[in-house]
FIKOLZA-1660 file (N, C-alpha, C; in steps of 0.1 Angstrom, whole numbers, plus 5000, padded with zeros to 4 digits):
% residues 259
   i   px   py   pz ch aa at
   1 2797 6045 8553  A  M  N
   1 2805 6033 8557  A  M CA
   1 2802 6024 8543  A  M  C
   2 2815 6019 8539  A  S  N
   2 2813 6009 8529  A  S CA
   2 2806 5994 8535  A  S  C
   3 2799 5988 8526  A  W  N
   3 2792 5975 8531  A  W CA
   3 2803 5965 8533  A  W  C
   4 2816 5967 8529  A  L  N
   4 2827 5960 8533  A  L CA
   4 2836 5961 8544  A  L  C
   5 2832 5971 8550  A  D  N
   5 2839 5976 8565  A  D CA
   5 2836 5964 8574  A  D  C
   6 2848 5961 8581  A  P  N
   6 2845 5952 8591  A  P CA
   6 2831 5956 8603  A  P  C
   7 2824 5945 8603  A  R  N
   7 2813 5946 8612  A  R CA
   7 2811 5935 8618  A  R  C
   8 2801 5933 8629  A  E  N
   8 2799 5919 8635  A  E CA
   8 2790 5911 8625  A  E  C
   9 2795 5899 8624  A  V  N
   9 2788 5888 8616  A  V CA
   9 2776 5880 8626  A  V  C
  10 2767 5878 8622  A  P  N
  10 2759 5873 8633  A  P CA
  10 2761 5855 8632  A  P  C
  11 2761 5852 8647  A  A  N
  11 2765 5839 8648  A  A CA
  11 2752 5831 8645  A  A  C
  12 2752 5826 8632  A  L  N
  12 2740 5820 8628  A  L CA
  12 2744 5807 8621  A  L  C
  13 2732 5798 8622  A  V  N
  13 2732 5786 8612  A  V CA
  13 2721 5786 8604  A  V  C
  14 2722 5785 8589  A  L  N
  14 2710 5788 8580  A  L CA
  14 2704 5772 8579  A  L  C
  15 2691 5771 8581  A  G  N
  15 2684 5758 8580  A  G CA
  15 2681 5757 8566  A  G  C
  16 2680 5767 8557  A  A  N
  16 2677 5765 8542  A  A CA
  16 2687 5773 8535  A  A  C
  17 2702 5771 8536  A  P  N
  17 2710 5781 8529  A  P CA
  17 2709 5781 8513  A  P  C
  18 2716 5791 8509  A  P  N
  18 2715 5790 8493  A  P CA
  18 2728 5786 8488  A  P  C
  19 2737 5778 8497  A  L  N
  19 2750 5774 8493  A  L CA
  19 2747 5761 8486  A  L  C
  20 2755 5763 8473  A  K  N
  20 2755 5751 8463  A  K CA
  20 2768 5745 8466  A  K  C
  21 2780 5750 8470  A  E  N
  21 2792 5741 8474  A  E CA
  21 2801 5750 8480  A  E  C
  22 2806 5742 8491  A  V  N
  22 2819 5748 8496  A  V CA
  22 2832 5738 8493  A  V  C
  23 2841 5746 8490  A  I  N
  23 2856 5738 8488  A  I CA
  23 2866 5746 8492  A  I  C
  24 2877 5735 8500  A  C  N
  24 2886 5739 8503  A  C CA
  24 2898 5732 8496  A  C  C
  25 2907 5739 8488  A  Q  N
  25 2917 5732 8480  A  Q CA
  25 2933 5738 8486  A  Q  C
  26 2940 5727 8487  A  V  N
  26 2954 5731 8492  A  V CA
  26 2963 5725 8481  A  V  C
  27 2971 5734 8475  A  R  N
  27 2981 5732 8466  A  R CA
  27 2996 5728 8471  A  R  C
  28 3003 5722 8464  A  F  N
  28 3017 5718 8468  A  F CA
  28 3026 5715 8458  A  F  C
  29 3039 5717 8460  A  P  N
  29 3049 5711 8449  A  P CA
  29 3044 5695 8447  A  P  C
  30 3045 5692 8434  A  S  N
  30 3041 5679 8427  A  S CA
  30 3047 5670 8434  A  S  C
  31 3039 5659 8439  A  V  N
  31 3045 5646 8442  A  V CA
  31 3040 5635 8435  A  V  C
  32 3047 5632 8425  A  L  N
  32 3045 5622 8413  A  L CA
  32 3039 5609 8417  A  L  C
  33 3042 5604 8427  A  R  N
  33 3038 5592 8434  A  R CA
  33 3023 5592 8435  A  R  C
  34 3017 5603 8440  A  L  N
  34 3003 5605 8442  A  L CA
  34 2995 5601 8429  A  L  C
  35 3002 5605 8419  A  E  N
  35 2995 5603 8405  A  E CA
  35 2996 5586 8400  A  E  C
  36 3008 5581 8402  A  H  N
  36 3014 5570 8394  A  H CA
  36 3015 5559 8404  A  H  C
  37 3014 5560 8418  A  D  N
  37 3019 5548 8427  A  D CA
  37 3001 5546 8435  A  D  C
  38 2996 5537 8432  A  P  N
  38 2983 5533 8438  A  P CA
  38 2986 5528 8452  A  P  C
  39 2997 5523 8455  A  L  N
  39 2998 5519 8470  A  L CA
  39 3002 5531 8480  A  L  C
  40 3009 5541 8474  A  L  N
  40 3006 5554 8484  A  L CA
  40 2992 5559 8485  A  L  C
  41 2986 5558 8475  A  V  N
  41 2971 5564 8477  A  V CA
  41 2962 5554 8484  A  V  C
  42 2967 5541 8485  A  A  N
  42 2958 5531 8494  A  A CA
  42 2962 5536 8509  A  A  C
  43 2973 5540 8511  A  K  N
  43 2977 5544 8525  A  K CA
  43 2969 5555 8530  A  K  C
  44 2967 5564 8520  A  I  N
  44 2960 5575 8523  A  I CA
  44 2944 5573 8526  A  I  C
  45 2941 5563 8517  A  Q  N
  45 2925 5557 8518  A  Q CA
  45 2926 5549 8530  A  Q  C
  46 2933 5541 8535  A  D  N
  46 2931 5536 8548  A  D CA
  46 2929 5544 8559  A  D  C
  47 2938 5556 8559  A  R  N
  47 2937 5565 8570  A  R CA
  47 2920 5572 8570  A  R  C
  48 2914 5572 8557  A  L  N
  48 2902 5579 8556  A  L CA
  48 2892 5569 8555  A  L  C
  49 2892 5556 8552  A  R  N
  49 2882 5548 8549  A  R CA
  49 2869 5548 8558  A  R  C
  50 2871 5551 8571  A  G  N
  50 2859 5550 8580  A  G CA
  50 2850 5561 8575  A  G  C
  51 2853 5575 8570  A  T  N
  51 2847 5585 8567  A  T CA
  51 2843 5584 8551  A  T  C
  52 2852 5579 8543  A  Y  N
  52 2851 5580 8531  A  Y CA
  52 2855 5567 8521  A  Y  C
  53 2844 5559 8525  A  P  N
  53 2846 5546 8518  A  P CA
  53 2849 5542 8503  A  P  C
  54 2844 5553 8496  A  N  N
  54 2844 5548 8482  A  N CA
  54 2855 5558 8476  A  N  C
  55 2862 5549 8466  A  V  N
  55 2872 5556 8459  A  V CA
  55 2873 5554 8443  A  V  C
  56 2877 5561 8436  A  E  N
  56 2877 5560 8424  A  E CA
  56 2888 5567 8417  A  E  C
  57 2894 5564 8404  A  A  N
  57 2905 5572 8400  A  A CA
  57 2895 5580 8388  A  A  C
  58 2902 5593 8385  A  Q  N
  58 2895 5603 8376  A  Q CA
  58 2907 5606 8367  A  Q  C
  59 2903 5609 8354  A  A  N
  59 2914 5615 8346  A  A CA
  59 2911 5630 8345  A  A  C
  60 2922 5638 8344  A  V  N
  60 2921 5649 8344  A  V CA
  60 2928 5655 8330  A  V  C
  61 2917 5663 8322  A  F  N
  61 2921 5665 8308  A  F CA
  61 2926 5678 8307  A  F  C
  62 2937 5680 8298  A  A  N
  62 2940 5696 8294  A  A CA
  62 2935 5698 8278  A  A  C
  63 2930 5711 8279  A  I  N
  63 2924 5715 8265  A  I CA
  63 2936 5723 8259  A  I  C
  64 2937 5719 8245  A  A  N
  64 2947 5727 8237  A  A CA
  64 2939 5735 8229  A  A  C
  65 2940 5748 8228  A  L  N
  65 2934 5757 8219  A  L CA
  65 2935 5756 8205  A  L  C
  66 2927 5758 8196  A  P  N
  66 2930 5752 8183  A  P CA
  66 2941 5765 8176  A  P  C
  67 2946 5760 8166  A  G  N
  67 2955 5771 8160  A  G CA
  67 2948 5779 8150  A  G  C
  68 2937 5774 8144  A  G  N
  68 2931 5782 8134  A  G CA
  68 2916 5782 8139  A  G  C
  69 2907 5793 8132  A  V  N
  69 2893 5795 8137  A  V CA
  69 2886 5780 8133  A  V  C
  70 2889 5772 8122  A  S  N
  70 2882 5762 8118  A  S CA
  70 2884 5750 8127  A  S  C
  71 2897 5749 8133  A  D  N
  71 2901 5737 8142  A  D CA
  71 2893 5735 8156  A  D  C
  72 2891 5724 8157  A  S  N
  72 2883 5722 8170  A  S CA
  72 2894 5719 8182  A  S  C
  73 2889 5723 8196  A  P  N
  73 2896 5721 8205  A  P CA
  73 2900 5707 8209  A  P  C
  74 2914 5704 8213  A  Q  N
  74 2918 5689 8214  A  Q CA
  74 2920 5688 8229  A  Q  C
  75 2914 5676 8235  A  A  N
  75 2917 5673 8248  A  A CA
  75 2927 5662 8250  A  A  C
  76 2936 5662 8259  A  S  N
  76 2946 5653 8261  A  S CA
  76 2947 5650 8275  A  S  C
  77 2950 5637 8280  A  L  N
  77 2951 5634 8293  A  L CA
  77 2963 5640 8302  A  L  C
  78 2960 5646 8310  A  A  N
  78 2971 5656 8316  A  A CA
  78 2975 5649 8330  A  A  C
  79 2967 5642 8336  A  S  N
  79 2970 5635 8351  A  S CA
  79 2960 5627 8355  A  S  C
  80 2960 5624 8366  A  R  N
  80 2949 5615 8372  A  R CA
  80 2950 5619 8385  A  R  C
  81 2936 5619 8391  A  A  N
  81 2934 5621 8405  A  A CA
  81 2927 5611 8411  A  A  C
  82 2925 5612 8423  A  W  N
  82 2918 5603 8430  A  W CA
  82 2905 5608 8440  A  W  C
  83 2895 5601 8437  A  R  N
  83 2882 5609 8443  A  R CA
  83 2876 5598 8454  A  R  C
  84 2876 5602 8467  A  L  N
  84 2873 5596 8478  A  L CA
  84 2857 5602 8483  A  L  C
  85 2847 5595 8487  A  T  N
  85 2835 5602 8488  A  T CA
  85 2829 5592 8500  A  T  C
  86 2819 5600 8507  A  D  N
  86 2813 5594 8521  A  D CA
  86 2802 5584 8513  A  D  C
  87 2795 5578 8521  A  A  N
  87 2785 5568 8517  A  A CA
  87 2775 5574 8510  A  A  C
  88 2769 5587 8514  A  R  N
  88 2760 5593 8508  A  R CA
  88 2763 5603 8496  A  R  C
  89 2775 5603 8493  A  N  N
  89 2782 5613 8482  A  N CA
  89 2779 5628 8484  A  N  C
  90 2778 5631 8498  A  D  N
  90 2777 5644 8504  A  D CA
  90 2791 5652 8506  A  D  C
  91 2802 5645 8508  A  W  N
  91 2814 5650 8509  A  W CA
  91 2825 5643 8500  A  W  C
  92 2832 5651 8492  A  V  N
  92 2844 5645 8484  A  V CA
  92 2855 5651 8488  A  V  C
  93 2865 5639 8487  A  V  N
  93 2882 5644 8487  A  V CA
  93 2885 5640 8475  A  V  C
  94 2895 5649 8470  A  A  N
  94 2901 5648 8459  A  A CA
  94 2915 5650 8464  A  A  C
  95 2924 5638 8456  A  V  N
  95 2938 5639 8458  A  V CA
  95 2946 5638 8446  A  V  C
  96 2953 5647 8442  A  A  N
  96 2962 5646 8429  A  A CA
  96 2976 5649 8430  A  A  C
  97 2984 5648 8421  A  S  N
  97 3000 5650 8424  A  S CA
  97 3002 5663 8430  A  S  C
  98 2993 5672 8429  A  D  N
  98 3000 5688 8435  A  D CA
  98 2987 5692 8441  A  D  C
  99 2976 5686 8446  A  F  N
  99 2967 5692 8455  A  F CA
  99 2959 5682 8463  A  F  C
 100 2949 5687 8473  A  V  N
 100 2942 5678 8479  A  V CA
 100 2931 5688 8483  A  V  C
 101 2917 5682 8482  A  A  N
 101 2907 5693 8482  A  A CA
 101 2896 5685 8491  A  A  C
 102 2888 5692 8498  A  L  N
 102 2875 5687 8505  A  L CA
 102 2865 5697 8501  A  L  C
 103 2851 5689 8495  A  S  N
 103 2843 5697 8490  A  S CA
 103 2830 5692 8498  A  S  C
 104 2818 5700 8498  A  T  N
 104 2805 5693 8501  A  T CA
 104 2794 5703 8497  A  T  C
 105 2782 5697 8493  A  H  N
 105 2770 5703 8492  A  H CA
 105 2761 5703 8503  A  H  C
 106 2767 5696 8516  A  A  N
 106 2760 5695 8526  A  A CA
 106 2765 5702 8537  A  A  C
 107 2770 5714 8537  A  Y  N
 107 2775 5721 8546  A  Y CA
 107 2765 5727 8557  A  Y  C
 108 2770 5727 8569  A  V  N
 108 2762 5734 8579  A  V CA
 108 2767 5743 8587  A  V  C
 109 2780 5744 8592  A  E  N
 109 2786 5752 8598  A  E CA
 109 2804 5751 8596  A  E  C
 110 2811 5761 8601  A  W  N
 110 2824 5761 8598  A  W CA
 110 2830 5751 8607  A  W  C
 111 2828 5750 8620  A  A  N
 111 2831 5742 8629  A  A CA
 111 2834 5727 8623  A  A  C
 112 2820 5723 8619  A  D  N
 112 2819 5709 8611  A  D CA
 112 2828 5706 8603  A  D  C
 113 2828 5718 8591  A  F  N
 113 2837 5717 8582  A  F CA
 113 2851 5714 8583  A  F  C
 114 2857 5723 8593  A  A  N
 114 2871 5722 8599  A  A CA
 114 2875 5711 8605  A  A  C
 115 2866 5703 8613  A  A  N
 115 2867 5692 8617  A  A CA
 115 2870 5679 8606  A  A  C
 116 2861 5681 8598  A  R  N
 116 2863 5671 8586  A  R CA
 116 2875 5673 8579  A  R  C
 117 2880 5685 8578  A  L  N
 117 2892 5687 8569  A  L CA
 117 2904 5684 8574  A  L  C
 118 2905 5685 8588  A  A  N
 118 2917 5682 8597  A  A CA
 118 2923 5668 8593  A  A  C
 119 2915 5658 8595  A  P  N
 119 2919 5644 8593  A  P CA
 119 2925 5643 8578  A  P  C
 120 2918 5647 8569  A  V  N
 120 2922 5648 8554  A  V CA
 120 2935 5652 8551  A  V  C
 121 2938 5667 8556  A  L  N
 121 2951 5671 8555  A  L CA
 121 2962 5664 8560  A  L  C
 122 2958 5660 8573  A  S  N
 122 2970 5650 8581  A  S CA
 122 2973 5638 8572  A  S  C
 123 2962 5631 8568  A  A  N
 123 2966 5620 8559  A  A CA
 123 2974 5623 8548  A  A  C
 124 2970 5630 8540  A  V  N
 124 2978 5635 8528  A  V CA
 124 2992 5640 8532  A  V  C
 125 2991 5649 8539  A  F  N
 125 3004 5657 8544  A  F CA
 125 3015 5647 8547  A  F  C
 126 3010 5637 8557  A  E  N
 126 3021 5626 8564  A  E CA
 126 3025 5616 8555  A  E  C
 127 3012 5610 8547  A  V  N
 127 3016 5599 8540  A  V CA
 127 3026 5603 8528  A  V  C
 128 3022 5614 8522  A  A  N
 128 3030 5617 8509  A  A CA
 128 3042 5626 8514  A  A  C
 129 3045 5629 8525  A  E  N
 129 3056 5636 8531  A  E CA
 129 3058 5652 8525  A  E  C
 130 3047 5656 8527  A  I  N
 130 3045 5672 8520  A  I CA
 130 3050 5681 8530  A  I  C
 131 3061 5688 8526  A  A  N
 131 3066 5698 8537  A  A CA
 131 3059 5713 8537  A  A  C
 132 3057 5719 8525  A  T  N
 132 3050 5731 8522  A  T CA
 132 3037 5732 8513  A  T  C
 133 3029 5741 8515  A  T  N
 133 3018 5744 8506  A  T CA
 133 3023 5756 8497  A  T  C
 134 3017 5755 8484  A  S  N
 134 3019 5766 8475  A  S CA
 134 3007 5775 8473  A  S  C
 135 2994 5771 8476  A  R  N
 135 2984 5778 8474  A  R CA
 135 2971 5772 8485  A  R  C
 136 2966 5781 8491  A  V  N
 136 2956 5776 8502  A  V CA
 136 2942 5784 8497  A  V  C
 137 2934 5778 8495  A  G  N
 137 2919 5784 8490  A  G CA
 137 2907 5779 8497  A  G  C
 138 2897 5789 8501  A  L  N
 138 2885 5784 8505  A  L CA
 138 2873 5792 8494  A  L  C
 139 2864 5785 8491  A  R  N
 139 2854 5790 8480  A  R CA
 139 2841 5785 8485  A  R  C
 140 2830 5795 8486  A  Y  N
 140 2816 5795 8489  A  Y CA
 140 2808 5800 8477  A  Y  C
 141 2802 5790 8470  A  T  N
 141 2794 5794 8458  A  T CA
 141 2779 5792 8464  A  T  C
 142 2772 5805 8464  A  N  N
 142 2758 5805 8467  A  N CA
 142 2750 5811 8456  A  N  C
 143 2738 5802 8454  A  V  N
 143 2728 5809 8444  A  V CA
 143 2716 5812 8450  A  V  C
 144 2711 5823 8451  A  V  N
 144 2697 5828 8457  A  V CA
 144 2687 5824 8448  A  V  C
 145 2677 5818 8450  A  G  N
 145 2669 5812 8439  A  G CA
 145 2656 5820 8437  A  G  C
 146 2655 5834 8440  A  E  N
 146 2648 5842 8433  A  E CA
 146 2648 5845 8418  A  E  C
 147 2638 5848 8411  A  T  N
 147 2637 5847 8396  A  T CA
 147 2633 5861 8391  A  T  C
 148 2631 5870 8399  A  D  N
 148 2624 5883 8390  A  D CA
 148 2633 5895 8399  A  D  C
 149 2631 5906 8392  A  I  N
 149 2637 5920 8399  A  I CA
 149 2630 5923 8413  A  I  C
 150 2618 5919 8414  A  V  N
 150 2611 5922 8428  A  V CA
 150 2616 5914 8436  A  V  C
 151 2620 5902 8434  A  G  N
 151 2628 5893 8444  A  G CA
 151 2641 5896 8446  A  G  C
 152 2650 5901 8436  A  W  N
 152 2663 5905 8439  A  W CA
 152 2664 5918 8448  A  W  C
 153 2655 5927 8445  A  N  N
 153 2655 5938 8454  A  N CA
 153 2651 5934 8469  A  N  C
 154 2645 5925 8470  A  R  N
 154 2640 5921 8484  A  R CA
 154 2652 5913 8490  A  R  C
 155 2661 5904 8484  A  M  N
 155 2668 5897 8488  A  M CA
 155 2684 5903 8489  A  M  C
 156 2687 5908 8480  A  I  N
 156 2702 5913 8477  A  I CA
 156 2701 5928 8480  A  I  C
 157 2713 5933 8488  A  V  N
 157 2715 5948 8492  A  V CA
 157 2716 5956 8477  A  V  C
 158 2714 5969 8478  A  P  N
 158 2712 5976 8466  A  P CA
 158 2729 5977 8458  A  P  C
 159 2737 5977 8471  A  E  N
 159 2751 5981 8463  A  E CA
 159 2754 5969 8450  A  E  C
 160 2749 5958 8451  A  L  N
 160 2751 5947 8444  A  L CA
 160 2742 5944 8431  A  L  C
 161 2732 5954 8431  A  L  N
 161 2720 5951 8421  A  L CA
 161 2724 5957 8408  A  L  C
 162 2729 5970 8408  A  G  N
 162 2732 5977 8398  A  G CA
 162 2721 5979 8385  A  G  C
 163 2721 5973 8375  A  W  N
 163 2709 5975 8366  A  W CA
 163 2698 5971 8370  A  W  C
 164 2697 5958 8382  A  L  N
 164 2684 5955 8386  A  L CA
 164 2678 5963 8394  A  L  C
 165 2682 5975 8399  A  T  N
 165 2673 5984 8406  A  T CA
 165 2663 5993 8399  A  T  C
 166 2666 5994 8386  A  D  N
 166 2659 6001 8378  A  D CA
 166 2661 5999 8363  A  D  C
 167 2657 5987 8358  A  P  N
 167 2664 5985 8344  A  P CA
 167 2656 5994 8332  A  P  C
 168 2645 5999 8338  A  G  N
 168 2638 6005 8326  A  G CA
 168 2625 5997 8322  A  G  C
 169 2615 6006 8316  A  A  N
 169 2602 6000 8313  A  A CA
 169 2605 5991 8301  A  A  C
 170 2598 5981 8300  A  G  N
 170 2600 5970 8290  A  G CA
 170 2612 5964 8287  A  G  C
 171 2622 5964 8297  A  V  N
 171 2637 5960 8297  A  V CA
 171 2637 5947 8307  A  V  C
 172 2642 5934 8301  A  E  N
 172 2642 5925 8308  A  E CA
 172 2658 5921 8309  A  E  C
 173 2662 5920 8322  A  V  N
 173 2676 5917 8323  A  V CA
 173 2679 5901 8322  A  V  C
 174 2684 5896 8314  A  K  N
 174 2688 5883 8312  A  K CA
 174 2697 5877 8321  A  K  C
 175 2709 5885 8320  A  S  N
 175 2721 5881 8332  A  S CA
 175 2728 5892 8333  A  S  C
 176 2735 5892 8344  A  S  N
 176 2742 5904 8349  A  S CA
 176 2752 5900 8359  A  S  C
 177 2765 5895 8354  A  L  N
 177 2774 5889 8359  A  L CA
 177 2787 5898 8364  A  L  C
 178 2793 5900 8375  A  H  N
 178 2802 5908 8379  A  H CA
 178 2814 5901 8387  A  H  C
 179 2827 5907 8385  A  E  N
 179 2837 5900 8391  A  E CA
 179 2847 5911 8395  A  E  C
 180 2851 5909 8409  A  V  N
 180 2859 5920 8414  A  V CA
 180 2871 5912 8422  A  V  C
 181 2882 5915 8423  A  R  N
 181 2893 5909 8430  A  R CA
 181 2899 5919 8441  A  R  C
 182 2898 5915 8452  A  L  N
 182 2904 5923 8463  A  L CA
 182 2913 5918 8474  A  L  C
 183 2919 5927 8481  A  Q  N
 183 2927 5920 8491  A  Q CA
 183 2920 5927 8504  A  Q  C
 184 2917 5917 8513  A  V  N
 184 2908 5919 8524  A  V CA
 184 2915 5911 8537  A  V  C
 185 2920 5921 8546  A  D  N
 185 2923 5916 8560  A  D CA
 185 2934 5904 8555  A  D  C
 186 2942 5906 8547  A  G  N
 186 2956 5896 8544  A  G CA
 186 2950 5885 8532  A  G  C
 187 2937 5885 8530  A  S  N
 187 2932 5873 8520  A  S CA
 187 2931 5879 8506  A  S  C
 188 2932 5872 8496  A  L  N
 188 2930 5876 8484  A  L CA
 188 2916 5873 8481  A  L  C
 189 2906 5878 8475  A  V  N
 189 2893 5875 8474  A  V CA
 189 2888 5876 8460  A  V  C
 190 2885 5867 8454  A  G  N
 190 2876 5868 8440  A  G CA
 190 2863 5868 8445  A  G  C
 191 2854 5879 8442  A  F  N
 191 2841 5878 8445  A  F CA
 191 2833 5882 8431  A  F  C
 192 2825 5872 8429  A  R  N
 192 2818 5871 8418  A  R CA
 192 2801 5872 8422  A  R  C
 193 2792 5881 8414  A  Y  N
 193 2780 5883 8417  A  Y CA
 193 2771 5888 8406  A  Y  C
 194 2758 5884 8409  A  G  N
 194 2747 5889 8396  A  G CA
 194 2740 5875 8391  A  G  C
 195 2731 5880 8382  A  I  N
 195 2723 5870 8375  A  I CA
 195 2729 5861 8367  A  I  C
 196 2727 5845 8371  A  L  N
 196 2732 5838 8361  A  L CA
 196 2722 5835 8349  A  L  C
 197 2729 5834 8338  A  P  N
 197 2723 5832 8325  A  P CA
 197 2714 5817 8327  A  P  C
 198 2703 5817 8319  A  E  N
 198 2694 5807 8318  A  E CA
 198 2703 5796 8311  A  E  C
 199 2702 5784 8319  A  G  N
 199 2711 5772 8315  A  G CA
 199 2723 5771 8321  A  G  C
 200 2726 5779 8330  A  H  N
 200 2740 5779 8337  A  H CA
 200 2741 5768 8345  A  H  C
 201 2754 5760 8345  A  P  N
 201 2755 5745 8350  A  P CA
 201 2754 5748 8365  A  P  C
 202 2756 5760 8370  A  I  N
 202 2756 5761 8387  A  I CA
 202 2741 5761 8390  A  I  C
 203 2733 5767 8382  A  G  N
 203 2717 5767 8385  A  G CA
 203 2712 5783 8379  A  G  C
 204 2698 5784 8386  A  T  N
 204 2693 5797 8381  A  T CA
 204 2691 5804 8395  A  T  C
 205 2695 5819 8392  A  G  N
 205 2691 5824 8404  A  G CA
 205 2703 5836 8403  A  G  C
 206 2706 5844 8416  A  Y  N
 206 2715 5853 8420  A  Y CA
 206 2728 5846 8426  A  Y  C
 207 2738 5848 8419  A  L  N
 207 2752 5842 8424  A  L CA
 207 2758 5850 8434  A  L  C
 208 2763 5844 8445  A  V  N
 208 2771 5852 8454  A  V CA
 208 2782 5842 8457  A  V  C
 209 2794 5844 8448  A  D  N
 209 2806 5836 8452  A  D CA
 209 2817 5843 8457  A  D  C
 210 2823 5835 8468  A  V  N
 210 2832 5844 8474  A  V CA
 210 2845 5831 8474  A  V  C
 211 2855 5834 8469  A  D  N
 211 2869 5827 8467  A  D CA
 211 2880 5836 8475  A  D  C
 212 2884 5830 8487  A  C  N
 212 2894 5835 8495  A  C CA
 212 2907 5826 8492  A  C  C
 213 2919 5833 8490  A  Y  N
 213 2931 5823 8487  A  Y CA
 213 2943 5832 8492  A  Y  C
 214 2953 5824 8493  A  S  N
 214 2966 5829 8496  A  S CA
 214 2977 5820 8488  A  S  C
 215 2986 5828 8482  A  E  N
 215 2997 5819 8476  A  E CA
 215 3010 5821 8483  A  E  C
 216 3011 5825 8495  A  T  N
 216 3022 5824 8506  A  T CA
 216 3022 5812 8510  A  T  C
 217 3037 5804 8508  A  P  N
 217 3038 5791 8512  A  P CA
 217 3038 5790 8527  A  P  C
 218 3033 5779 8535  A  I  N
 218 3033 5777 8549  A  I CA
 218 3037 5763 8551  A  I  C
 219 3040 5759 8561  A  E  N
 219 3044 5747 8563  A  E CA
 219 3031 5737 8566  A  E  C
 220 3032 5726 8558  A  A  N
 220 3021 5717 8554  A  A CA
 220 3018 5709 8568  A  A  C
 221 3009 5717 8576  A  T  N
 221 3004 5709 8588  A  T CA
 221 2990 5712 8588  A  T  C
 222 2982 5705 8593  A  A  N
 222 2967 5704 8592  A  A CA
 222 2963 5719 8601  A  A  C
 223 2970 5718 8613  A  E  N
 223 2967 5730 8621  A  E CA
 223 2971 5742 8614  A  E  C
 224 2982 5746 8606  A  N  N
 224 2983 5756 8598  A  N CA
 224 2975 5761 8588  A  N  C
 225 2971 5750 8582  A  V  N
 225 2962 5753 8571  A  V CA
 225 2946 5757 8575  A  V  C
 226 2944 5749 8586  A  I  N
 226 2930 5753 8592  A  I CA
 226 2931 5769 8597  A  I  C
 227 2943 5773 8604  A  E  N
 227 2942 5785 8609  A  E CA
 227 2941 5795 8596  A  E  C
 228 2946 5792 8586  A  R  N
 228 2945 5802 8575  A  R CA
 228 2930 5801 8572  A  R  C
 229 2926 5789 8569  A  V  N
 229 2912 5790 8562  A  V CA
 229 2902 5794 8572  A  V  C
 230 2905 5793 8584  A  G  N
 230 2895 5798 8592  A  G CA
 230 2894 5812 8591  A  G  C
 231 2906 5819 8592  A  A  N
 231 2905 5835 8587  A  A CA
 231 2897 5838 8574  A  A  C
 232 2901 5828 8562  A  F  N
 232 2892 5830 8551  A  F CA
 232 2879 5829 8552  A  F  C
 233 2873 5819 8561  A  N  N
 233 2859 5816 8564  A  N CA
 233 2853 5831 8571  A  N  C
 234 2863 5837 8579  A  D  N
 234 2857 5849 8586  A  D CA
 234 2853 5858 8574  A  D  C
 235 2862 5861 8563  A  V  N
 235 2862 5871 8553  A  V CA
 235 2848 5868 8545  A  V  C
 236 2850 5853 8543  A  A  N
 236 2836 5850 8531  A  A CA
 236 2825 5852 8541  A  A  C
 237 2824 5850 8555  A  D  N
 237 2809 5852 8561  A  D CA
 237 2805 5868 8561  A  D  C
 238 2816 5876 8562  A  R  N
 238 2814 5888 8559  A  R CA
 238 2808 5894 8547  A  R  C
 239 2816 5889 8536  A  F  N
 239 2809 5893 8523  A  F CA
 239 2795 5887 8522  A  F  C
 240 2793 5874 8525  A  F  N
 240 2778 5869 8523  A  F CA
 240 2768 5878 8532  A  F  C
 241 2769 5877 8544  A  F  N
 241 2759 5886 8554  A  F CA
 241 2760 5899 8550  A  F  C
 242 2768 5907 8543  A  N  N
 242 2768 5920 8539  A  N CA
 242 2759 5921 8526  A  N  C
 243 2760 5909 8516  A  A  N
 243 2753 5908 8507  A  A CA
 243 2737 5906 8506  A  A  C
 244 2733 5902 8516  A  I  N
 244 2722 5898 8520  A  I CA
 244 2712 5905 8526  A  I  C
 245 2700 5909 8523  A  T  N
 245 2693 5917 8530  A  T CA
 245 2687 5911 8544  A  T  C
 246 2681 5919 8554  A  P  N
 246 2675 5912 8567  A  P CA
 246 2664 5903 8563  A  P  C
 247 2657 5907 8554  A  E  N
 247 2646 5901 8550  A  E CA
 247 2651 5889 8539  A  E  C
 248 2660 5889 8531  A  G  N
 248 2664 5877 8527  A  G CA
 248 2670 5867 8535  A  G  C
 249 2677 5873 8545  A  L  N
 249 2684 5863 8555  A  L CA
 249 2672 5855 8563  A  L  C
 250 2662 5861 8564  A  E  N
 250 2649 5855 8571  A  E CA
 250 2645 5842 8564  A  E  C
 251 2646 5843 8550  A  S  N
 251 2639 5835 8542  A  S CA
 251 2650 5821 8540  A  S  C
 252 2661 5821 8547  A  F  N
 252 2672 5812 8548  A  F CA
 252 2670 5802 8561  A  F  C
 253 2661 5807 8571  A  E  N
 253 2656 5798 8582  A  E CA
 253 2667 5802 8592  A  E  C
 254 2671 5812 8595  A  P  N
 254 2685 5812 8604  A  P CA
 254 2680 5810 8618  A  P  C
 255 2691 5804 8626  A  R  N
 255 2689 5801 8640  A  R CA
 255 2702 5802 8646  A  R  C
 256 2704 5804 8660  A  P  N
 256 2716 5809 8665  A  P CA
 256 2724 5796 8666  A  P  C
 257 2737 5797 8664  A  K  N
 257 2746 5784 8666  A  K CA
 257 2744 5779 8679  A  K  C
 258 2745 5766 8679  A  G  N
 258 2744 5757 8691  A  G CA
 258 2728 5759 8697  A  G  C
 259 2719 5763 8688  A  G  N
 259 2706 5763 8693  A  G CA
 259 2698 5754 8687  A  G  C
% end
């Protein structure tokens, strides 16, 4: 049986999860007023101010590749986005002319994330009069913080270890990153895994990154999007729990949901 085959996912909350970030991004046909009209953004902020009191504008740059090998890449201002955060900067709402996103590094469980996502989507969809989505995505980036081959073999299932199962005498694996794109239960999935190279901006450790998405348009309502990303969450849970050994899971301090 493949480790990707459907199986029961444990109903657990992790007290010490390896999660670096979870982000849900919803793209839609451009609404230029979201970039250029502060009054429109102010209406969205008013809807969300109780949870996200801090707001700032952010520049989004486009990088032009050089024409010759001796030329330097050129950055140019492409658009402007708005960033709303909670008082502790644990949760971030990003709003641009063609997307809204909610991200956090303080994730506890899906029910909490979905409850926070719903009012964000409702505020943007209703104020900006957005009718349809063009892409819906949910991404979990985990970094398991072991740093040697013995640790990886203890924490990660053998199917994902490759060279790490037996690199050979005197061989030190410095990095080993893999990416596969699949279709699973109606979701498109980008799965990235392996040892991050030293100095990587995500951190040091073994990456388990699951990016579920769909580019099939749906009516832009909070209920529709949450139903879709809820299905993505089920797929992402399966990938994560299938990637981690029982011994590795114990190190993340699991407890039953509601316990």
